[in-house]
N, CA and C atoms as an extended XYZ file, in Angstrom:
246
Properties=species:S:1:pos:R:3:atomname:S:1:resname:S:1:resid:I:1 pbc="F F F"
N       -41.301       12.168      -48.616 N   UNK     1
C       -42.208       11.501      -49.527 CA  UNK     1
C       -41.508       10.284      -50.125 C   UNK     1
N       -42.254        9.257      -50.393 N   UNK     2
C       -41.732        8.018      -50.941 CA  UNK     2
C       -41.305        8.208      -52.386 C   UNK     2
N       -40.174        7.633      -52.716 N   UNK     3
C       -39.755        7.663      -54.108 CA  UNK     3
C       -40.054        6.317      -54.741 C   UNK     3
N       -40.136        6.303      -56.055 N   UNK     4
C       -40.363        5.051      -56.772 CA  UNK     4
C       -39.200        4.091      -56.531 C   UNK     4
N       -37.998        4.622      -56.349 N   UNK     5
C       -36.832        3.779      -56.081 CA  UNK     5
C       -37.013        3.047      -54.755 C   UNK     5
N       -37.437        3.766      -53.701 N   UNK     6
C       -37.657        3.137      -52.396 CA  UNK     6
C       -38.736        2.061      -52.490 C   UNK     6
N       -39.810        2.354      -53.186 N   UNK     7
C       -40.884        1.386      -53.353 CA  UNK     7
C       -40.378        0.167      -54.113 C   UNK     7
N       -39.595        0.396      -55.148 N   UNK     8
C       -39.041       -0.711      -55.927 CA  UNK     8
C       -38.106       -1.580      -55.107 C   UNK     8
N       -37.299       -0.963      -54.265 N   UNK     9
C       -36.375       -1.717      -53.409 CA  UNK     9
C       -37.162       -2.593      -52.445 C   UNK     9
N       -38.201       -2.043      -51.841 N   UNK    10
C       -39.022       -2.835      -50.924 CA  UNK    10
C       -39.690       -3.987      -51.670 C   UNK    10
N       -40.223       -3.731      -52.833 N   UNK    11
C       -40.852       -4.797      -53.615 CA  UNK    11
C       -39.848       -5.902      -53.925 C   UNK    11
N       -38.647       -5.535      -54.303 N   UNK    12
C       -37.603       -6.527      -54.583 CA  UNK    12
C       -37.290       -7.355      -53.336 C   UNK    12
N       -37.215       -6.709      -52.177 N   UNK    13
C       -36.929       -7.420      -50.936 CA  UNK    13
C       -38.059       -8.392      -50.590 C   UNK    13
N       -39.292       -7.978      -50.790 N   UNK    14
C       -40.441       -8.842      -50.506 CA  UNK    14
C       -40.436      -10.045      -51.441 C   UNK    14
N       -40.211       -9.814      -52.719 N   UNK    15
C       -40.195      -10.901      -53.704 CA  UNK    15
C       -39.065      -11.880      -53.405 C   UNK    15
N       -37.880      -11.365      -53.133 N   UNK    16
C       -36.740      -12.243      -52.832 CA  UNK    16
C       -37.021      -13.086      -51.587 C   UNK    16
N       -37.618      -12.474      -50.590 N   UNK    17
C       -37.946      -13.214      -49.366 CA  UNK    17
C       -38.953      -14.323      -49.678 C   UNK    17
N       -39.950      -14.027      -50.512 N   UNK    18
C       -40.956      -15.028      -50.884 CA  UNK    18
C       -40.328      -16.181      -51.671 C   UNK    18
N       -39.366      -15.897      -52.521 N   UNK    19
C       -38.692      -16.943      -53.285 CA  UNK    19
C       -37.900      -17.874      -52.373 C   UNK    19
N       -37.362      -17.337      -51.295 N   UNK    20
C       -36.456      -18.094      -50.436 CA  UNK    20
C       -37.068      -18.592      -49.133 C   UNK    20
N       -38.281      -18.192      -48.835 N   UNK    21
C       -38.917      -18.540      -47.564 CA  UNK    21
C       -40.368      -18.948      -47.837 C   UNK    21
N       -40.601      -20.247      -47.909 N   UNK    22
C       -41.928      -20.777      -48.263 CA  UNK    22
C       -43.006      -20.342      -47.276 C   UNK    22
N       -42.679      -20.286      -46.003 N   UNK    23
C       -43.669      -19.875      -44.999 CA  UNK    23
C       -44.050      -18.409      -45.175 C   UNK    23
N       -43.057      -17.556      -45.425 N   UNK    24
C       -43.343      -16.146      -45.686 CA  UNK    24
C       -44.218      -16.014      -46.926 C   UNK    24
N       -43.897      -16.751      -47.971 N   UNK    25
C       -44.682      -16.696      -49.210 CA  UNK    25
C       -46.133      -17.100      -48.943 C   UNK    25
N       -46.329      -18.153      -48.177 N   UNK    26
C       -47.681      -18.604      -47.843 CA  UNK    26
C       -48.449      -17.499      -47.115 C   UNK    26
N       -47.804      -16.878      -46.120 N   UNK    27
C       -48.434      -15.785      -45.377 CA  UNK    27
C       -48.688      -14.577      -46.271 C   UNK    27
N       -47.736      -14.274      -47.135 N   UNK    28
C       -47.857      -13.121      -48.024 CA  UNK    28
C       -49.061      -13.266      -48.953 C   UNK    28
N       -49.272      -14.469      -49.466 N   UNK    29
C       -50.419      -14.709      -50.342 CA  UNK    29
C       -51.734      -14.678      -49.560 C   UNK    29
N       -51.725      -15.143      -48.319 N   UNK    30
C       -52.947      -15.210      -47.518 CA  UNK    30
C       -53.286      -13.872      -46.840 C   UNK    30
N       -52.272      -13.180      -46.339 N   UNK    31
C       -52.479      -11.948      -45.570 CA  UNK    31
C       -51.250      -11.056      -45.729 C   UNK    31
N       -51.162      -10.336      -46.853 N   UNK    32
C       -49.949       -9.567      -47.137 CA  UNK    32
C       -49.618       -8.504      -46.088 C   UNK    32
N       -50.606       -7.869      -45.540 N   UNK    33
C       -50.367       -6.806      -44.547 CA  UNK    33
C       -49.638       -7.367      -43.320 C   UNK    33
N       -50.124       -8.484      -42.810 N   UNK    34
C       -49.506       -9.104      -41.635 CA  UNK    34
C       -48.132       -9.675      -41.969 C   UNK    34
N       -48.005      -10.315      -43.126 N   UNK    35
C       -46.720      -10.894      -43.519 CA  UNK    35
C       -45.645       -9.824      -43.621 C   UNK    35
N       -45.960       -8.691      -44.213 N   UNK    36
C       -44.989       -7.597      -44.367 CA  UNK    36
C       -44.650       -6.995      -43.005 C   UNK    36
N       -45.651       -6.845      -42.163 N   UNK    37
C       -45.396       -6.285      -40.834 CA  UNK    37
C       -44.475       -7.197      -40.045 C   UNK    37
N       -44.742       -8.490      -40.071 N   UNK    38
C       -43.928       -9.436      -39.309 CA  UNK    38
C       -42.509       -9.559      -39.863 C   UNK    38
N       -42.368       -9.602      -41.180 N   UNK    39
C       -41.057       -9.836      -41.789 CA  UNK    39
C       -40.191       -8.580      -41.866 C   UNK    39
N       -40.815       -7.421      -42.057 N   UNK    40
C       -40.054       -6.195      -42.290 CA  UNK    40
C       -40.305       -5.117      -41.235 C   UNK    40
N       -41.154       -5.451      -40.234 N   UNK    41
C       -41.499       -4.476      -39.202 CA  UNK    41
C       -41.988       -3.173      -39.824 C   UNK    41
N       -42.854       -3.317      -40.820 N   UNK    42
C       -43.371       -2.179      -41.570 CA  UNK    42
C       -44.886       -2.253      -41.583 C   UNK    42
N       -45.536       -1.243      -41.039 N   UNK    43
C       -46.988       -1.206      -41.031 CA  UNK    43
C       -47.490       -0.578      -42.326 C   UNK    43
N       -48.333       -1.308      -43.034 N   UNK    44
C       -48.972       -0.778      -44.232 CA  UNK    44
C       -50.181        0.024      -43.754 C   UNK    44
N       -50.257        1.296      -44.108 N   UNK    45
C       -51.381        2.122      -43.646 CA  UNK    45
C       -52.726        1.519      -44.046 C   UNK    45
N       -53.719        1.688      -43.176 N   UNK    46
C       -55.049        1.132      -43.419 CA  UNK    46
C       -55.661        1.674      -44.711 C   UNK    46
N       -55.267        2.869      -45.122 N   UNK    47
C       -55.816        3.467      -46.341 CA  UNK    47
C       -55.296        2.796      -47.611 C   UNK    47
N       -54.289        1.948      -47.472 N   UNK    48
C       -53.692        1.265      -48.623 CA  UNK    48
C       -54.300       -0.119      -48.751 C   UNK    48
N       -54.887       -0.392      -49.904 N   UNK    49
C       -55.383       -1.734      -50.202 CA  UNK    49
C       -54.230       -2.522      -50.803 C   UNK    49
N       -53.974       -3.712      -50.287 N   UNK    50
C       -52.823       -4.496      -50.706 CA  UNK    50
C       -53.279       -5.883      -51.123 C   UNK    50
N       -52.932       -6.270      -52.343 N   UNK    51
C       -53.278       -7.576      -52.881 CA  UNK    51
C       -52.013       -8.244      -53.378 C   UNK    51
N       -51.820       -9.492      -53.024 N   UNK    52
C       -50.658      -10.249      -53.483 CA  UNK    52
C       -51.127      -11.319      -54.461 C   UNK    52
N       -50.479      -11.375      -55.603 N   UNK    53
C       -50.778      -12.359      -56.641 CA  UNK    53
C       -49.495      -13.086      -56.994 C   UNK    53
N       -49.625      -14.331      -57.392 N   UNK    54
C       -48.451      -15.099      -57.803 CA  UNK    54
C       -48.583      -15.466      -59.278 C   UNK    54
N       -47.623      -15.026      -60.068 N   UNK    55
C       -47.589      -15.417      -61.474 CA  UNK    55
C       -47.085      -16.844      -61.601 C   UNK    55
N       -47.480      -17.504      -62.672 N   UNK    56
C       -46.986      -18.843      -62.980 CA  UNK    56
C       -46.394      -18.823      -64.383 C   UNK    56
N       -45.938      -19.972      -64.833 N   UNK    57
C       -45.367      -20.056      -66.178 CA  UNK    57
C       -46.404      -19.704      -67.256 C   UNK    57
N       -47.683      -19.877      -66.940 N   UNK    58
C       -48.713      -19.640      -67.954 CA  UNK    58
C       -49.743      -18.590      -67.564 C   UNK    58
N       -49.546      -17.918      -66.434 N   UNK    59
C       -50.495      -16.892      -65.996 CA  UNK    59
C       -49.718      -15.661      -65.545 C   UNK    59
N       -49.883      -14.579      -66.279 N   UNK    60
C       -49.150      -13.350      -66.007 CA  UNK    60
C       -50.120      -12.237      -65.631 C   UNK    60
N       -49.622      -11.261      -64.903 N   UNK    61
C       -50.392      -10.077      -64.534 CA  UNK    61
C       -49.675       -8.851      -65.083 C   UNK    61
N       -50.425       -7.960      -65.680 N   UNK    62
C       -49.882       -6.694      -66.153 CA  UNK    62
C       -50.349       -5.625      -65.175 C   UNK    62
N       -49.412       -5.006      -64.489 N   UNK    63
C       -49.724       -3.995      -63.481 CA  UNK    63
C       -49.530       -2.615      -64.104 C   UNK    63
N       -50.575       -1.827      -64.069 N   UNK    64
C       -50.497       -0.455      -64.574 CA  UNK    64
C       -50.386        0.458      -63.356 C   UNK    64
N       -49.206        1.049      -63.142 N   UNK    65
C       -49.028        1.914      -61.965 CA  UNK    65
C       -49.779        3.230      -62.140 C   UNK    65
N       -49.937        3.969      -61.047 N   UNK    66
C       -50.578        5.286      -61.146 CA  UNK    66
C       -49.787        6.199      -62.083 C   UNK    66
N       -50.494        7.046      -62.778 N   UNK    67
C       -49.861        8.010      -63.662 CA  UNK    67
C       -49.147        9.051      -62.806 C   UNK    67
N       -47.841        9.269      -63.000 N   UNK    68
C       -47.113       10.254      -62.186 CA  UNK    68
C       -47.728       11.647      -62.262 C   UNK    68
N       -48.320       11.984      -63.386 N   UNK    69
C       -48.949       13.302      -63.513 CA  UNK    69
C       -50.118       13.445      -62.548 C   UNK    69
N       -50.813       12.348      -62.273 N   UNK    70
C       -51.927       12.386      -61.332 CA  UNK    70
C       -51.449       12.595      -59.911 C   UNK    70
N       -50.301       12.032      -59.542 N   UNK    71
C       -49.813       12.159      -58.171 CA  UNK    71
C       -49.369       13.575      -57.859 C   UNK    71
N       -48.994       14.342      -58.857 N   UNK    72
C       -48.603       15.737      -58.649 CA  UNK    72
C       -49.811       16.552      -58.195 C   UNK    72
N       -50.985       16.174      -58.663 N   UNK    73
C       -52.209       16.902      -58.352 CA  UNK    73
C       -52.759       16.584      -56.969 C   UNK    73
N       -52.340       15.468      -56.381 N   UNK    74
C       -52.893       15.013      -55.112 CA  UNK    74
C       -51.835       15.026      -54.020 C   UNK    74
N       -52.284       15.171      -52.781 N   UNK    75
C       -51.394       15.061      -51.644 CA  UNK    75
C       -51.141       13.582      -51.377 C   UNK    75
N       -49.929       13.181      -51.005 N   UNK    76
C       -49.686       11.773      -50.677 CA  UNK    76
C       -50.497       11.355      -49.456 C   UNK    76
N       -50.905       10.079      -49.435 N   UNK    77
C       -51.658        9.552      -48.308 CA  UNK    77
C       -50.788        9.421      -47.068 C   UNK    77
N       -49.516        9.179      -47.288 N   UNK    78
C       -48.624        8.935      -46.159 CA  UNK    78
C       -47.205        9.314      -46.542 C   UNK    78
N       -46.411        9.541      -45.569 N   UNK    79
C       -44.991        9.808      -45.791 CA  UNK    79
C       -44.178        8.521      -45.683 C   UNK    79
N       -44.854        7.420      -45.374 N   UNK    80
C       -44.193        6.128      -45.257 CA  UNK    80
C       -43.848        5.605      -46.647 C   UNK    80
N       -43.308        4.406      -46.697 N   UNK    81
C       -42.889        3.792      -47.941 CA  UNK    81
C       -44.050        3.625      -48.906 C   UNK    81
N       -45.272        3.524      -48.406 N   UNK    82
C       -46.436        3.352      -49.255 CA  UNK    82
C       -46.903        4.703      -49.676 C   UNK    82
């Protein structure tokens, strides 16, 4: 099963790649599933909806992750990183 640490590491790798690779960033914003597959050889399961947003100096996003107590009650969708 995926741990929050593994998910966090992948997110950090994706963000760092976007900061350093303008073409990857462009693809990630336009089609995150394909960009991640091409750059990391990682297939995002079809059951996972994936949206990429870019914050700016004046526009921020507050992400509320799933409640860990809720995940205990449900079976994971996949054993992959997602």
